[in-house]
N, C-alpha and C positions, 0 to 999 in steps of 0.2 A: 049296637054300640060297638064300633071298628075299635081292636085294639092301637093300630096305626094304617094313618091314609096316608099314601104318597101321591102327591098333588105334582100330575104332570108324568106322562107317562111316555116323553120321549127315550132318548138312549140311556141316561142316567136315573131315571125314575123308575123305567123299565124294568132296567139290572137291578135296581134296589127291591124291587118289589118281590122279584123272583127269589132272591136271596133273601128276602123274609119268611116266604114263604116255605122256604127250602129248609133254610136251617133255626126258623123258631115255629113248626109247624104246629104248636099250642096256643099262636097268635091269628087274633082274627083281622087280616089285611088286606084293601081295597088300594089301587090306583085310580086315580080319576085322572080323564085325560081325553079328549075328542078325536076322531077318527079325522084320518089324511079328508081333506075338502076335495070335493070330486072336479068342481071348475076355483081355481085358484083366483080368477078376476074377478067373479063374480062373488065370491067369499066373505061372507059379513063378520068373521068371529077371529079366531085367533090362529096363528100358524106355527109349525115345524119347522126346524129348517133339517131334520133326517128326512124330509119328501124327497130322496134324490136315492139313483143308486150306485154310488160308486165311492169309499173314502178308504183313504190309504193306509194300510195298517204294517205297521213296520217297527222295530225295538229303537234301530238308533236314530238318537236324539240327541243336539247340544246339552239337553237339558237332563242330567241322570234321573231325576224324579218322573220326567214325563214317559224315560225309556225303561223305568221301575213299572210306571201304572202299566203300559202298554203290555212288557213282557209278562204280567201276571193277570193281563186281560186275555192276551193271546193264548195263553196255558188253556185258556176254557173255553175256547172257542168252538173245540168239536162237542165238548156236553151240553153245550147250550143247543146246539144243533140238535145233536139225539133228543133233548127233554122235550126243545120245542117242536121238532119233528120237522123244520124248515133250514133248508140250505143259507148262510150268508157269506159264507169265507172262501177266497178265491185264490189260490197261490201263484200270484203272478209273480212276485219280485218287488222289488223296490230300489232304482238306482238313486242313490241322496249324491249331489255333486255341488260342491261350492270352490270358488276362489279366495275365500275369507280367512286368511291365517288362523284368526281366531275358530273359529267352525272346526276347520280341518283339526286342529286341537284337541274339540270338546268333542269330538266325533272320533278322534283317535280315541279320548277317554274312555266314554261312551263303549267304543266297540271290545275294549280291554275287559272294563266292568262285566258285562254281560253276557259278551261274546256269541251273537248268532251267528250263526253259517252266513258269509259273506268273503267278496273278494275286495283289496284295496285295490282299486285302479288307476290309472293317472289316464292324459287326454287319450294317450294311442290306444291306450289299455280298450278304453272306453269305445272307441271309433272299431275294435276289432269285438267287440263285444255284442255292440249295439251299435251296425255300422248306419241305420236309418237315423240317427240322435246327429247332432251337432253338439260338439261342447268347444270352447275355446283352449287352448294350447295351455292353458294357468290351473286349470281343472281338476281335481281330486275327486274322486268317487268311490262311494262303498257300494257297491252290488248285492246288499243283501238278499239271501235267498229262502230255504225253507220256509216259516209262515211268513213272512213277509208278501205283502200284495196289495188286496183290497180288501173292503166288506160291502154289501150292500147295506145302506142302515134301515132303510124299512125292512128289510127282512131280519135281520137283528132286533129290531122293537117286538116284529111280529112273533118272535122264536120266544123270546124271553117272554111278551105276556103270555104265549101258549105255553110255558112252562109253568108259569105263576098259577096261572088258573088249572093247572092239573094237579096242582099241590094244594087248592083250594082258595085262592085268592079271589077276589070280586074283580073285574077291571069295568069301571062305569066313564061309560063314554058320554061324557057331561066338562063343561067350562068350569072351573073353580071359579065364582064370580067375590066371593068373598069369605074371610075365616074372623070368628069371632071366639077368641079365648078369652075362657071363664072358668071358675074352678072347679075343676073333675073332668074337664076336658076341651074340648073346641068344637063347635060347630062351621060345618064348610056348607056353603051356600052355593048352587049350581046353578047356570043358564043354557038354554039350548045349544051347542055347538056355531049355529049360524048367526046367533045374537050377539052384540058388540056394546050391548049396551045394558046396563041393571035390569031392562024389563025382560020378561021370559022368565022367570027365575023357576026353580023346581024344588025337589024334597031340599030339605035342607038333612047333609050327612053329620051324623057325629062320632068320634073318634078321642081317644085318650091324649094320642100325639100324632104330630104330623110330620112329614118330612118333606121339605118345599122343594123338587125339582122341578120347577118353572121355566130354567132359562132365562131369556132373555122379560118375560111377564114377570118372573119373579117378584120385584119391586111393588107391581100392581097391587098386590093381595098384603105387603106387610105396612103397617105406622110405622116404623122407626124405618129406614129407607139402606140397604146396602150400598156399598159402591162399588158399583156393578154400570160399565158405559156398555150400552148395545149400539155397533155398528154395522153396517151394509155389508154386503158384499156382494161382485157381479161376477156370474161364472157364465164361460163361456160353452157352448155345447157344439164340437163342428159334426157335421152329417158323414161319415164313410162312406164309400161304395162298398160292395164283397170285395175288391181287389185289394181295395186297401187295408180293409178287415184281414185278409188273407198274410198279407206283405207282412202287416205290424202283429200277427199272431203272438208274437214272443215278446210282443214288448210289456216289459213291466213299470208299474209306476214311476212317476219320475220327480222328485223335491228336487230345486235347485235354488242356492242361494248365492245372489251375486255382489261384487262390488262395487255398488251403484250406488248412484241418490237417489233416482227415477223410480227405480225397483227393487226393492230388496232379499226378493224370492218369487218363484213361479212355481206349484206344482200342476200336474197331470198324471192322467190316467189312462190307462191301453184302452180301446175300442169298445164299450159298453150294450151291451142291449138295455133300450127304455120300454118305458110299456106303449109308447106310442109306438111301436112296430119297425123302429128305426135304430142305427148304432150309431153312438157319438164316441165321439173322444171329448173330455174334460179337462179345462183347468181353468186353472183362477191363480192370480197374484195371492200372496202370501200374507200383503197389507192387505186390511179392509179400508173400502174405498169412500163410504158415504157416513156419513149422521145423521141418518133418518127419525131418532126414536132415542126416546123419550129423556127430557129430563128428570133428574130421579124424585123430585118432588111433586112429579103431575098425577093428579087422580087416576084409576082404574078407567075410567072410560077415554079420558083423552088420551092417555099413553095408548090403548088399545087403536086407537083411531090413529095416530101415529103408526106404529108399526103396521097397520093395514094398508096406508095408504104407499107404503114402500114394497108391500108385498104384492098389489096390485100394478105395480111397474114391471119393464124388462129388465131392472138394475140399470145401471151406467152406460149411457151409446159412447162415449170415451172409454171408459174401462175394458169395452167388448171387443172396439176396435185395434186398442193397444193387444189386446190377448189373442186378436189373432194373425197380427204380427209377430208375436212372439212365437204362435204355435208353428207357423211357417219359418221363422228363423230355426226350431228347434226340429223342425220335421221336416227339411228342405224335399221339393219336388211332391211334397202330398198334395191328393185330388180329395174335394172334399164336393158335398152334394148341398150341401146349405148350412148354414148358419143360424144359431140362436144365444139369446143370449136369458139368464132368470136371477132375481134377488135370492140374499140368504142373508142370514143375521148370526153373527157372531159378538157373543156375551163376554164380556174381559171385567177380568177382577182386580182388584188395588194391587196383590200379588204376581198375579199371571199361573197363580191354579187355584183349581178350584176351593171355595169356600163350602167346608164340612167342618159343621159346629152347630153346638145348640142354642139356638136364639134365647129361649127362654127354656130351663134343664127341667125335665118329667114332661117337656110338652110340645115346645115348637123346635125342630130340629131343620137344618139346610144342607143339601148336598147340590148347588149349582155351581156354573160359571164356567164353561169349557174353554174358555180363550183360544178358539179355532184350532182347537188339538186334543178333541176330547171324545171323537168318535170310535177309535181305534182303542180308547183305553176305557171308555164308559161303564163296563163291569167292573173294573178294578174299585173304581170312583164310585157306584154304587152300590158295593159288599161297603166299602166306609161308612157311608151315609146308613146303612142300613143297622151293622152293627152298634155302630153310634148311638142310634135312635132307639133300638128296641132293648139294649142291656147298659148302656154307659161305657160302653168299652170301645179299645181304638184295636186295629189293627195290628199283629205284630209285625214290623220290617217298617213304620211308615210314622212318621214323626208329627204329631197333631198340631205343631205351631205352622207347620207348610200350608195349613190349609185353613187357616180362622179365619173367621168371619171379619169383615173391615166396614163398619158403618159409613156412611157418605159423611155424617159430620162428624168422623176421625178420622178422614181418610189424609187431611194437611197435619196429623199431629203424631 
């Protein structure tokens, strides 16, 4: 029997597993979750949204809490890389631009509170620093340097899991199909990674406690459902030729928020190498664009099917076209070789921050719900969940009420 089983080997779950194995070496711990499928469109099991090459990392954020989570996570990147033996952090910088007065005030406050290395620029300053980018004259920007830039989420998860395994944690590459809570512990039944039904179940895994970090699949394992909304998200990958990669060699990651009603925000990463051997500029809108999956009370099989249908698509074609237009507006004169779109999944909580809580004290804990903002901050989120699950303690500097779980039945109260 394990002392703690972490369900979900994604960004938050892998971080929690490493912290458990490192800070509580006396505990027997495991992480349960499948590997990335080799062929997305033929895969018949669960997916994770960290199957990607780039996510923006930076401290500056309109929310002080997200800024704090990012700051504390970024501070651990180097030690995670060393422990796992895998590089995932790239210091490309991050340019955050907006023409929204409220956002300007919030970002100024965040810059003052956390003081990451940055320059505050007007539109002329942006053009001087980054002449290949186009911004309206009304924009203000914060050019964050230092550790800002992007992370490779695939490699971050791999580093976290490798470090956890070095510390003695077990990594079980199965899908958690069900949990059964009884006096004395929890039984987790698994299934083969390629199966999207309850058939093909493998061994039953026993643990005294579980930490549920299964993202958009979390509710499929819970009898009492959390207030979670799963939304689809379409990303565009624009293939850049070698000449453009060289021209944009100093390009930072970019986040823009607009005083417009149709598009609230857009993010863009510099040219990144992908597993197919090509180099792409990745971008997406800040708003989720689809509602493919599942209603809170669907059973596990129906829920998996809804999510599977979304991940077998290429996202929404109309969103991809709008992203293409935005790309060439922000990078005038850009030459591209091809365009590809892909689906992603975002999981939103009722209050906009992850749920990190005890669902059943002493047995069932949760750390889930990234709200489209958790990749860069996943190490700190995972540690909060690990500490709470292991010994019931809360990490200093954070307020537990900010992360309280909300149930679907209670969301309107």
